[in-house]
C-alpha positions, 0 to 999 in steps of 0.5 A: 500500499503506497503512503499517504501523500498528505498531512494534516494541521491546524489552521485556525482554531481561536474557540473561547471555551471548551464549550464553544464550537463551531456552529455554520461556515460560509466560503467564497473563493476563486483561482486567486481568493480563498476567504472562509468565515467560521460562526462559533456559538458564542457569536465569534466569526472567525475570518481567514483570508488567501489572496495571491497577492499576501505572503501569509494568510490573513486572519482576524475574530470578531464578536458580531454580539459585541460589535453591533449596537443591538441584541442579536444571536447569530445562528448561520452565516453566508458570505454575499456577493462578490464578497461585499458584505456578510449575511448572519440568519438570526435566532429570531428569524431575521437577517442581519446585513453587515459590510464585509470589513466590520469582519477582517480589513479589506480594500474593497465594499461598496457603499450599497453595503456600508452599513449593518442592517437587520432585515425583519421576516418575521412569520406570525403564524410560526411558532417563534422557536421554529422560526429560527434559520437551519441554512442562508445562502445568496445568489444573484437572480437574472430576471431581473438582475438582483442580490438576494437571499435564500433562508431555511428554516426550522418550520420548513419554510423557505423564503427567498430575501431581496437584499435592496429592497429589504424585504422577503418577495417570496416563500415556500413551504417544504414538507418538512424541516429544512436542514441545507439549502445549495443553490445550483446555477447554469446559463439557462437555470436558477434552482434550489437543492433542498435538503430535509432533516430525514435527508430526503431531497428536493429540487425547486426551480427559481427561474427557467427559460427566461423567466424570473422567480415571481413568475417560475414560483406561481406555477411551483406547487410544493407539495407535488415536488418529487423527492430525488431518487433512489433514497440511498443517493445523497446530492451535493452541489460543490464550487470545484467540480459542479455536483457530486452524488453519493450512494451509501449503500453501493459506496460509490460516488458519481461526479457531474459537470451540472445537475442537469447532467444527471440524466445523461452519461457526462459523469465520472463513478468512484468507488469509496470506501464503505460507511462515507458519508463525506466527499469532495472531489478534486481535479485529481484527487477524492477525498472522504470522510468515514463514519470515524470521521476519518478522513482518506484520500485516493489519486485518480488523476482523471480516470475513473476507477471502480478500485482506487487505493484509499489511505488515512491522512496522516495526523487528521483529528477525530472532531466530526467535519462540517465541510471541506473547501478546495484549497487554491491550486498551487503549481508543482503541487497536489491539490489540498483541502481545508476541513471545516469542523467543530473545532475550527479550520484543519489544513490537508496539504501535500506532505513537505517530506514527499 
């Protein structure tokens, strides 16, 4: 068996106490830029920034509760368009929008997002504890072009929020409490990949065929939405490779360029270790997380293979991962990742000993 070429190291661990933990995170990246925000249970926001111009990463910690002039209790975090602002889902169901400069010293961030504001999303018919957001995302609509937020809550509500008008402009009701929302965007459509607390998943159209969300959602009946099949397969939207479909029963993963290509044969299929529940597919390597929170990797170099050799990443921790983030590419080095776990940020990169 070949030796694993990767090694783990602690990149960010700024928790104030043993009772504190990371409860949510958000990522904004391109080829030469990576910004990660970690939200803790006591209201701290840990910022990690890597750019091609910096010789080393920039880091900062701000407590959003003490920074704001009003009492807030953030439970979700989302970096907005162009990384100019940040959206926090609050425990009372409202949104807090802050400029990125409040959290880390940067040179960008337009005047449109220069102040901190609260967007009231109160739902009179919903019990207060069920109004708590479980996921917050941001996207730019096309018809018309507008900066939007989508908020999911414990009651199963999906709220579309116009961030310029600062109000909810559309609302849907899912069959169950929501765990996660991913945004699927291609040149012709915007759709939501919605995951319920039972693991059931649905696709909800937002824009299709040149029609905006107001027109599309008038014909969308939540009770008519079909649960994605098979039940043993979980779909994930990724920034690095499109859509990943993980079949936990067959222990295989399928990688698609877009969600719409699921109906075609344009996919790559790989075998994964038993009990794998999280996968990251890089250009030449797969990373997996098993039920024991062990991180493994296997090199595939772009070729499909049902028999990859997975080996354990050295010095990996047993903290439960919340997600995996692609590391900016580096010349002459294997693709690396950051693992966000309940404690902080772990760097997984090619060992210097190789």
